[in-house]
C-alpha positions in Angstrom: 14.1 -0.7 -20.8 13.9 -0.3 -24.6 14.6 3.4 -25.3 14.1 4.5 -21.7 16.4 4.9 -18.8 14.9 5.2 -15.3 16.9 6.5 -12.4 15.4 5.8 -9.0 16.3 8.7 -6.7 13.8 8.6 -3.8 12.0 11.3 -1.8 14.0 14.2 -3.3 13.2 13.5 -6.9 11.0 16.6 -7.4 13.7 18.9 -6.0 16.4 17.3 -8.2 14.1 17.5 -11.2 13.6 21.2 -10.7 17.3 21.8 -10.2 18.1 19.7 -13.3 15.6 21.7 -15.5 17.0 25.0 -14.2 20.6 24.0 -14.9 19.8 22.7 -18.4 17.3 25.4 -19.3 14.5 22.9 -19.7 10.8 23.5 -19.1 9.6 21.5 -16.2 6.8 19.1 -17.2 4.0 17.6 -15.1 4.4 14.1 -13.7 3.5 11.1 -15.9 0.0 9.7 -15.4 0.6 6.0 -15.3 -2.3 4.0 -16.5 -2.2 0.2 -15.9 -4.9 -0.4 -18.6 -2.7 0.9 -21.5 -1.9 -2.6 -22.7 -5.6 -3.4 -23.0 -6.7 -0.6 -25.3 -6.1 -2.2 -28.7 -2.4 -2.7 -28.2 -0.6 -6.0 -28.1 -0.2 -7.5 -24.6 3.3 -9.0 -23.9 4.9 -10.4 -20.8 7.2 -7.3 -20.8 4.3 -4.9 -20.7 2.5 -6.9 -18.0 5.8 -6.9 -16.0 6.2 -3.2 -16.5 2.5 -2.6 -15.5 2.9 -4.7 -12.3 6.1 -2.8 -11.4 4.4 0.5 -12.2 1.7 -0.5 -9.7 4.0 -1.8 -7.0 6.7 0.9 -7.1 4.7 3.9 -5.9 3.2 1.8 -3.1 6.6 0.7 -1.8 8.2 4.1 -2.2 5.2 5.7 -0.5 5.8 3.6 2.6 9.5 4.4 2.9 9.3 7.4 5.2 7.1 5.6 7.8 9.1 2.4 7.4 12.4 4.2 8.0 10.9 6.1 11.0 9.4 3.0 12.6 12.6 1.0 12.0 14.8 3.7 13.5 12.6 3.8 16.6 13.2 0.1 17.1 17.0 0.6 16.5 17.1 3.3 19.2 15.1 1.2 21.6 17.5 -1.8 21.1 20.6 0.4 21.5 19.4 2.2 24.6 17.7 -0.9 26.0 18.9 -3.6 28.4 20.6 -5.7 25.7 23.1 -3.1 24.6 23.8 0.2 26.5 21.4 -0.5 29.4 20.3 3.1 29.7 16.6 2.4 29.7 14.7 -0.7 30.9 12.0 -2.6 29.1 9.3 -1.2 31.3 10.4 2.5 31.0 8.1 4.9 29.2 10.7 5.8 26.5 11.2 2.1 25.6 7.5 1.4 25.5 6.9 4.5 23.3 9.6 3.6 20.8 8.3 0.0 20.6 4.7 1.4 20.1 5.9 3.6 17.3 7.6 0.6 15.6 4.5 -1.5 15.9 2.3 1.3 14.7 3.8 0.9 11.2 3.8 -2.9 10.9 0.5 -3.5 12.6 -1.3 -1.1 10.3 0.7 -2.0 7.2 -2.4 -3.3 5.4 -4.2 0.1 5.9 -1.2 2.0 4.5 -1.1 -0.4 1.6 -4.8 0.0 0.9 -4.5 3.8 0.8 -1.4 3.8 -1.5 -2.8 1.1 -3.8 -6.1 2.8 -4.3 -4.5 6.2 -4.7 -2.2 4.7 -7.4 -5.1 3.1 -9.2 -7.2 6.3 -8.9 -10.0 4.5 -7.3 -12.0 5.2 -4.1 -9.3 5.8 -1.4 -11.7 5.1 1.5 -12.7 1.7 0.0 -9.0 1.0 -0.4 -8.3 1.7 3.2 -11.4 -0.3 4.1 -10.0 -3.3 2.2 -6.8 -3.1 4.3 -8.7 -2.8 7.5 -10.7 -6.0 6.8 -7.6 -8.3 7.4 -6.7 -6.6 10.8 -10.1 -6.4 12.3 -10.0 -8.2 15.7 -12.7 -10.8 14.7 -10.7 -11.8 11.7 -7.3 -11.9 13.5 -8.9 -14.0 16.4 -10.2 -16.5 13.9 -6.7 -16.7 12.2 -5.0 -17.2 15.6 -7.5 -20.0 16.5 -7.0 -21.6 13.1 -10.8 -21.7 12.4 -12.4 -21.3 9.0 -15.3 -19.1 7.9 -18.4 -20.5 6.4 -19.9 -18.2 3.8 -23.0 -19.3 1.8 -22.0 -22.9 2.5 -18.4 -22.5 1.3 -15.6 -23.0 3.8 -13.2 -20.1 3.6 -9.8 -20.7 5.3 -8.6 -17.8 7.4 -5.0 -16.9 7.7 -3.1 -14.1 9.5 -2.3 -11.5 6.9 -1.7 -8.7 9.5 1.9 -7.8 8.5 1.7 -8.5 4.8 0.7 -6.3 1.9 0.1 -8.8 -1.0 -3.5 -9.6 -0.2 -4.4 -5.9 0.0 -2.6 -5.1 -3.2 -4.5 -7.8 -5.1 -7.8 -7.0 -3.2 -7.6 -3.2 -4.1 -6.7 -4.0 -7.7 -9.8 -6.3 -8.1 -11.9 -3.8 -6.2 -10.9 -1.0 -8.6 -12.3 -2.9 -11.6 -15.5 -3.8 -9.7 -15.9 -0.2 -8.5 -15.4 1.2 -12.0 -17.9 -1.3 -13.5 -20.5 -0.6 -10.9 -20.2 3.2 -11.3 -20.7 2.9 -15.0 -23.8 0.6 -14.8 -25.7 1.6 -11.7 -28.0 4.6 -11.9 -26.8 7.7 -10.0 -29.9 7.8 -7.8 -28.9 4.6 -6.0 -25.1 4.5 -6.6 -24.2 6.2 -3.3 -25.5 3.2 -1.4 -25.3 0.4 -4.0 -21.7 0.8 -5.2 -19.8 0.7 -1.9 -22.1 -2.1 -0.6 -21.5 -4.3 -3.7 
């Protein structure tokens, strides 16, 4: 992109960077602090910059989930291979099969929570509020309403409810909006009431 070349390595990037610096006799530098607001500080905003900022926001979230995603997926693969449909070593009601299936579901069921954590960490906003944002779409009351196909009436407005349980886009957008609201409130609400007022608002 322009004058830059980005090589995506994965989880071993820090080790490889250190080895590369040692081999080439370079001084190891700290990681780049990515700021999604750079394009708004007096610089021209272009579609390319917006695209780069969006990718800069999404990439750490996706890569951050990789270890859990791989682990959960491998549990499902092992369950299928050992289970009644392939090798028939274990049955569907055996403890091993149930445990492997639970480990698989633990990732996908709580995907919005992981997304909320990683998104808020990436945006350098309140991590607990980011997790809270993810939890809101998997809370049993919300999922029951989504299953029943009912809508929620808030201040006279009918809000349609959908099942977002195994998706990450609503949380990514929600945390992004929350980060701006959170920053604005912290700047404008007096410290004496900010502990209560900021998270509530």
